[in-house]
Phi, psi and omega in degrees: 000128181275177186298322180298312181295323178297318178293326178295332175295339179262019171096004179272148171284172180297316178298316180298318180296317178297317180289327177298314178298320178297318179296321178299320181288323187265340182097298172199151183213155169268175185299319180297315181296319181297317179295314183296315185281338181266339185081006177274142180302153185300318181296318179291324180294315180296320177296319181292320178296319176297322178296321178298320178294313181298327184267005175079021181259351180210154174248155177260137173248110184268096179244222175299318171235154179287126177243156184240134179235140185284143168288134179310139188301321179296319179294314180300310182294318180296320177298316180298314181297318179298316178295321180293322177298321178295316179296323178301314180297321179296318180294319179298328180282321191265329182285150177298152178293145179291139176295149182299134178296124182265017175085031178286174179251121184247132177265127179247124183246146177095134183303314183298317182290325177294315178297321177300319181292320178300314180299315180299320179293319179293318181294324184275347183299134182263335185228316189202160174215135173247121186238125174240110188202153180296141187307318184298332181272341183300322184303327182298333184253009185306307187299328182284324176288322176300318179296320177300313182297317179299331180267013175080017180264152184274133177232120177243129184238133171244120184211180188265341181221158179306140181224123185275102177216089182307132179098343179270152173264123188236131175241142180252137178204181179271088179282143170288135192305314185268356187284141177227132173222135182211134174224133181235133175056023182055029183232325187232138184232140172228129180212142180162204183221146170250097181275321172204180189301321189257333185264002179298139181218135176225155175253130177241139179200154170244017178298124188296326178297314178296319180301316181294319178297317181296315179300315182295318179297318181292320179297318179295320179297317180295320178299317179296320179293324178293319179295315180299318180294323181288337181272353181283000000 
């Protein structure tokens, strides 16, 4: 993800993100200078600069001409996160409670959304997690598995190459590169593949029948790996 797209995740439009980066590089600019140096039309540049001010990403310096200076990126991002946390608390208080999950099957598409779900499952796990995933992807979830271990929770990993995670139980096998399998607390299952960023698809469910089938398959796989390891 490039800087423009990253800034757009914080609520800026593409024009605003481009001009914010320009302001960071230049220090401060007036509307005419910003339009000329960015190649954005003057009307769009003035609108984008006004948007940056409204969204807390830039300040105005009222001199002979109005100039715009960027809010430091750490300050801007931290302010956004703080405001979002406040809104999150308000929503949790005000929105109706979610109906209890009856064990449906949910399709999750896109690499980012799948990774978000994996993180949420690891963070929410109360006792244990069994993770079967390709070694290169494991690193992305390291801090969440470390936190589980530090809190006395069990983490079992099945992967294709050695992975250094003190406290985790690790088995090595020939994993399919894009395949992901995860079960937490014998209650929630995620399974599928990440083939590329946009076409990745996984199935998530808390259906007890699927959970039991998944648990049994995983237990059998671990038994075979233990036997294989013992015969070496």
